[in-house]
C-alpha positions as CSV (number, residue, x, y, z in Angstrom):
1,M,-0.1,0.1,-0.1
2,D,1.4,3.3,-0.9
3,I,1.9,6.0,2.1
4,R,-0.3,8.6,0.5
5,E,-3.6,6.2,0.4
6,I,-3.7,6.3,4.1
7,P,-5.5,9.9,4.1
8,K,-7.9,8.3,1.6
9,R,-8.8,5.2,3.8
10,F,-9.2,6.9,7.1
11,A,-11.7,9.3,5.0
12,I,-13.7,6.6,3.9
13,T,-13.6,4.8,7.2
14,L,-14.7,8.0,9.0
15,S,-17.6,8.8,6.6
16,N,-18.8,5.3,7.0
17,V,-18.5,5.7,10.9
18,F,-20.1,8.6,10.9
19,S,-23.0,8.0,8.6
20,E,-23.3,4.9,10.7
21,W,-23.5,7.4,14.0
22,I,-26.3,9.4,12.2
23,E,-28.1,6.5,11.8
24,K,-28.4,5.1,15.1
25,N,-29.0,9.0,16.2
26,K,-31.7,9.9,13.7
27,K,-34.3,10.4,15.8
28,T,-32.6,12.5,18.4
29,L,-31.1,14.4,15.3
30,E,-34.2,15.1,13.7
31,R,-34.8,17.8,16.2
32,K,-32.8,19.7,14.4
33,A,-34.0,18.6,10.7
34,G,-31.8,21.5,8.7
35,L,-28.3,19.9,10.7
36,L,-29.4,16.6,9.8
37,K,-29.6,17.1,6.3
38,N,-26.3,19.3,6.2
39,M,-24.9,16.5,7.8
40,I,-25.6,14.3,5.2
41,R,-25.0,16.3,2.5
42,E,-21.7,17.1,3.9
43,N,-20.6,13.8,4.4
44,K,-21.5,12.7,1.1
45,K,-19.6,15.3,-0.8
46,F,-16.9,14.2,1.3
47,V,-16.9,10.5,0.0
48,K,-17.8,11.7,-3.9
49,K,-14.4,14.0,-3.3
50,C,-12.7,10.9,-1.8
51,R,-13.9,8.4,-4.5
52,N,-13.8,10.3,-7.5
53,G,-10.2,9.9,-7.9
54,N,-8.9,13.3,-6.2
55,V,-5.8,13.3,-4.0
56,V,-7.0,13.3,-0.1
57,T,-4.9,15.2,1.8
58,P,-4.0,14.7,5.6
59,P,-5.6,18.8,6.0
60,D,-8.7,17.8,4.1
61,V,-9.4,14.2,6.4
62,M,-8.4,16.2,9.7
63,G,-10.8,19.2,8.9
64,F,-13.5,16.8,8.2
65,A,-12.9,15.2,11.1
66,M,-13.1,18.4,13.2
67,W,-16.6,19.1,11.6
68,I,-17.6,16.0,12.8
69,F,-16.4,16.3,16.0
70,Q,-17.9,19.9,16.5
71,N,-21.4,18.7,15.2
72,V,-21.3,15.5,17.3
73,C,-21.0,18.2,20.3
74,N,-23.5,20.4,19.5
75,F,-25.7,17.3,20.5
76,G,-24.6,18.1,24.2
77,V,-21.6,15.6,24.2
78,I,-18.5,16.9,26.2
79,A,-15.1,15.9,25.0
80,S,-12.0,17.0,23.6
81,L,-9.5,15.5,20.9
82,S,-5.8,14.8,20.8
83,P,-4.0,12.6,18.3
84,N,-4.9,9.4,19.0
85,K,-7.1,9.9,22.0
86,A,-10.5,11.3,22.5
87,D,-11.2,12.5,26.2
88,I,-15.2,12.1,26.4
89,R,-16.4,13.2,29.8
90,E,-20.1,13.2,29.5
91,I,-22.3,11.8,26.3
92,P,-26.1,12.4,27.1
93,S,-28.5,9.9,27.1
94,Y,-30.4,10.6,24.4
95,I,-27.3,10.3,22.2
96,D,-26.0,6.6,21.3
97,E,-23.1,6.5,23.8
98,K,-20.9,3.1,21.7
99,S,-21.2,4.7,18.0
100,T,-20.6,8.0,19.8
101,R,-17.2,6.8,21.5
102,K,-16.3,4.8,18.4
103,L,-16.9,7.9,16.3
104,L,-15.2,9.9,18.2
105,E,-12.1,7.7,19.0
106,L,-11.6,7.8,15.0
107,C,-11.8,11.7,14.9
108,A,-8.8,11.5,17.5
109,S,-7.1,9.3,15.3
110,T,-7.2,11.2,12.5
111,M,-5.2,14.1,14.3
112,S,-2.0,11.4,13.7
113,L,-2.0,12.1,9.9
114,Q,-0.4,15.4,10.7
115,Y,2.5,13.6,11.2
116,L,3.0,12.2,7.7
117,P,5.6,14.1,5.4
118,R,4.1,17.4,3.6
119,E,6.0,16.4,0.5
120,L,4.1,13.2,-0.3
121,F,1.0,15.6,-1.2
122,F,2.2,19.1,-1.7
123,K,4.6,20.0,-4.5
124,K,6.5,23.1,-3.9
């Protein structure tokens, strides 16, 4: 496997786990219908970018992960992220805990992409 494929694999996995989280929390998310539609639309746009042969860079994936994190926290989850660690303080009872933990741990893991060599993705 080429090292340049790592961000794309992270991106597709992140998108799939995010879709699962949306599905498991659909009842709660439907309360904010506009936000739910936006989440689904942005997730589809990101997947389309990844699958259309575009180069997926670490900042693309990290930015998407941070956007997901911010949206999850908008529903009352209290957590922080660092490379390879999600410090989850509170998950409200109306949010599925297992899928939320899985999603936030993956978001934290994407932060480790910052350590990949820049030269692989950006030409000088």
